[in-house]
BADRENDREN-336870 format. One record per residue (C-alpha): z negated, x, y negated; residue in one letter. Coordinates in pm, whole numbers. Layout:
% residues N
+--------+--------+--------+---+
!      z !      x !      y ! r !
+--------+--------+--------+---+
!      Z !      X !      Y ! a !
...
+--------+--------+--------+---+
% end
This chain:
% residues 164
+--------+--------+--------+---+
!      z !      x !      y ! r !
+--------+--------+--------+---+
!  -8345 !  10742 !  -5421 ! m !
!  -8621 !  11002 !  -5430 ! r !
!  -8934 !  10938 !  -5639 ! v !
!  -9222 !  11166 !  -5732 ! l !
!  -9536 !  10956 !  -5771 ! g !
!  -9824 !  11098 !  -5975 ! v !
! -10188 !  10992 !  -6008 ! d !
! -10309 !  11206 !  -6302 ! p !
! -10654 !  11353 !  -6329 ! g !
! -10812 !  11665 !  -6474 ! t !
! -11000 !  11771 !  -6160 ! a !
! -10750 !  11626 !  -5912 ! t !
! -10392 !  11514 !  -5974 ! t !
! -10238 !  11337 !  -5677 ! g !
!  -9869 !  11361 !  -5599 ! y !
!  -9638 !  11200 !  -5345 ! g !
!  -9265 !  11232 !  -5287 ! v !
!  -9108 !  10923 !  -5132 ! v !
!  -8745 !  10872 !  -5043 ! e !
!  -8567 !  10544 !  -4977 ! e !
!  -8283 !  10565 !  -4729 ! t !
!  -8089 !  10310 !  -4525 ! a !
!  -8360 !  10345 !  -4259 ! e !
!  -8640 !  10263 !  -4505 ! g !
!  -8909 !  10450 !  -4695 ! l !
!  -9017 !  10798 !  -4595 ! r !
!  -9290 !  11025 !  -4733 ! a !
!  -9146 !  11374 !  -4778 ! l !
!  -9460 !  11539 !  -4918 ! a !
!  -9798 !  11450 !  -5062 ! y !
! -10117 !  11618 !  -5167 ! g !
! -10321 !  11711 !  -5472 ! v !
! -10327 !  11963 !  -5752 ! i !
! -10688 !  12067 !  -5804 ! t !
! -10847 !  12254 !  -6090 ! t !
! -11191 !  12420 !  -6087 ! p !
! -11458 !  12234 !  -6284 ! a !
! -11590 !  12554 !  -6440 ! g !
! -11262 !  12654 !  -6604 ! k !
! -11186 !  12567 !  -6966 ! p !
! -10977 !  12252 !  -7012 ! l !
! -10668 !  12433 !  -7147 ! p !
! -10649 !  12647 !  -6831 ! q !
! -10691 !  12340 !  -6610 ! r !
! -10412 !  12160 !  -6796 ! l !
! -10188 !  12468 !  -6762 ! r !
! -10244 !  12462 !  -6384 ! t !
! -10147 !  12094 !  -6366 ! i !
!  -9834 !  12161 !  -6574 ! h !
!  -9728 !  12464 !  -6368 ! r !
!  -9780 !  12295 !  -6030 ! e !
!  -9614 !  11968 !  -6130 ! l !
!  -9318 !  12160 !  -6273 ! s !
!  -9293 !  12345 !  -5941 ! r !
!  -9299 !  12016 !  -5747 ! l !
!  -9026 !  11866 !  -5968 ! a !
!  -8812 !  12176 !  -5916 ! h !
!  -8871 !  12183 !  -5539 ! t !
!  -8812 !  11813 !  -5466 ! w !
!  -8556 !  11727 !  -5737 ! q !
!  -8664 !  11361 !  -5770 ! p !
!  -8434 !  11099 !  -5919 ! d !
!  -8732 !  10950 !  -6101 ! a !
!  -9106 !  10989 !  -6143 ! a !
!  -9363 !  10711 !  -6136 ! a !
!  -9692 !  10783 !  -6313 ! v !
! -10001 !  10570 !  -6297 ! e !
! -10117 !  10450 !  -6638 ! e !
! -10467 !  10528 !  -6756 ! l !
! -10728 !  10282 !  -6642 ! y !
! -10988 !  10290 !  -6919 ! f !
! -11336 !  10311 !  -6776 ! s !
! -11676 !  10299 !  -6941 ! v !
! -11690 !  10680 !  -6970 ! n !
! -11490 !  10771 !  -7280 ! v !
! -11507 !  11147 !  -7211 ! r !
! -11352 !  11099 !  -6868 ! t !
! -11083 !  10873 !  -7015 ! a !
! -11000 !  11136 !  -7277 ! m !
! -10963 !  11420 !  -7025 ! s !
! -10754 !  11203 !  -6792 ! v !
! -10540 !  11111 !  -7092 ! g !
! -10486 !  11480 !  -7162 ! q !
! -10387 !  11537 !  -6799 ! a !
! -10142 !  11245 !  -6824 ! r !
!  -9987 !  11405 !  -7132 ! g !
!  -9935 !  11731 !  -6947 ! v !
!  -9785 !  11543 !  -6650 ! v !
!  -9542 !  11358 !  -6878 ! l !
!  -9449 !  11685 !  -7052 ! l !
!  -9382 !  11868 !  -6724 ! a !
!  -9161 !  11584 !  -6600 ! l !
!  -8973 !  11560 !  -6932 ! a !
!  -8911 !  11935 !  -6929 ! e !
!  -8778 !  11903 !  -6573 ! a !
!  -8539 !  11627 !  -6688 ! g !
!  -8695 !  11367 !  -6459 ! v !
!  -8690 !  11007 !  -6591 ! p !
!  -9044 !  10867 !  -6599 ! v !
!  -9166 !  10512 !  -6548 ! v !
!  -9532 !  10421 !  -6587 ! e !
!  -9719 !  10156 !  -6390 ! y !
! -10062 !  10003 !  -6435 ! s !
! -10301 !  10002 !  -6139 ! p !
! -10263 !   9620 !  -6132 ! l !
!  -9882 !   9645 !  -6107 ! a !
!  -9909 !   9899 !  -5824 ! v !
! -10146 !   9675 !  -5628 ! k !
!  -9924 !   9372 !  -5678 ! q !
!  -9612 !   9561 !  -5570 ! a !
!  -9772 !   9690 !  -5250 ! l !
!  -9998 !   9406 !  -5139 ! t !
!  -9889 !   9106 !  -5345 ! g !
! -10245 !   9087 !  -5480 ! y !
! -10347 !   9261 !  -5803 ! g !
! -10711 !   9287 !  -5703 ! r !
! -10659 !   9456 !  -5364 ! a !
! -10930 !   9707 !  -5281 ! d !
! -10873 !  10076 !  -5218 ! k !
! -10883 !  10041 !  -4838 ! r !
! -10618 !   9765 !  -4842 ! q !
! -10395 !   9979 !  -5064 ! m !
! -10433 !  10285 !  -4846 ! q !
! -10356 !  10092 !  -4530 ! e !
! -10046 !   9937 !  -4690 ! m !
!  -9924 !  10284 !  -4796 ! v !
!  -9975 !  10404 !  -4439 ! r !
!  -9783 !  10108 !  -4294 ! m !
!  -9495 !  10109 !  -4545 ! l !
!  -9436 !  10481 !  -4496 ! l !
!  -9487 !  10476 !  -4118 ! g !
!  -9762 !  10737 !  -4134 ! l !
!  -9994 !  10790 !  -3836 ! p !
! -10302 !  10779 !  -4060 ! e !
! -10405 !  10699 !  -4415 ! i !
! -10303 !  10984 !  -4648 ! p !
! -10593 !  11196 !  -4772 ! r !
! -10735 !  11257 !  -5022 ! p !
! -10740 !  10925 !  -5206 ! d !
! -10550 !  11068 !  -5504 ! d !
! -10255 !  11156 !  -5278 ! a !
! -10254 !  10803 !  -5132 ! a !
! -10261 !  10661 !  -5486 ! d !
!  -9965 !  10878 !  -5588 ! a !
!  -9766 !  10761 !  -5285 ! l !
!  -9851 !  10402 !  -5381 ! a !
!  -9714 !  10454 !  -5733 ! v !
!  -9392 !  10599 !  -5590 ! a !
!  -9351 !  10304 !  -5351 ! v !
!  -9420 !  10065 !  -5640 ! c !
!  -9133 !  10221 !  -5835 ! h !
!  -8895 !  10196 !  -5540 ! l !
!  -8983 !   9828 !  -5493 ! h !
!  -8944 !   9762 !  -5866 ! s !
!  -8608 !   9943 !  -5878 ! a !
!  -8486 !   9739 !  -5581 ! r !
!  -8591 !   9414 !  -5753 ! m !
!  -8418 !   9517 !  -6078 ! r !
!  -8099 !   9595 !  -5885 ! a !
!  -8108 !   9253 !  -5719 ! l !
!  -8163 !   9079 !  -6052 ! e !
!  -7868 !   9264 !  -6205 ! e !
!  -7641 !   9152 !  -5918 ! k !
!  -7756 !   8795 !  -5922 ! g !
+--------+--------+--------+---+
% end
């Protein structure tokens, strides 16, 4: 199974493509989609849509895992991230990719077994689970890989439950 993980953001949207094979998990690609702060929001959202559509076309994932919005104190930031999430969901729907959403807490629990793991613990677990020589950079890319791994773990658990 191949999963495209996405950590949405207006300035930086992280992505990670992870594949599960008989040999284990493997990161196929990861990085970020960036948009210039000085551009109007509609142009930034168009860039996110175009690049995510391109990634979905290139990697042909079986599913996409998108991190849910973590509401912070800054309402303006939450609104713009929410708009970026909407564009991400639209691009994936247009590409015909099934989408599952995960909260930051669920991602942390799936990767570390502890819902309050800190960023460094999460990044190190992503590195170890994917057999990478170093922690993926930037942080948004590591977060996107974590969401993809979370989905693969969740799908495996659902499959076991259905058998049992």
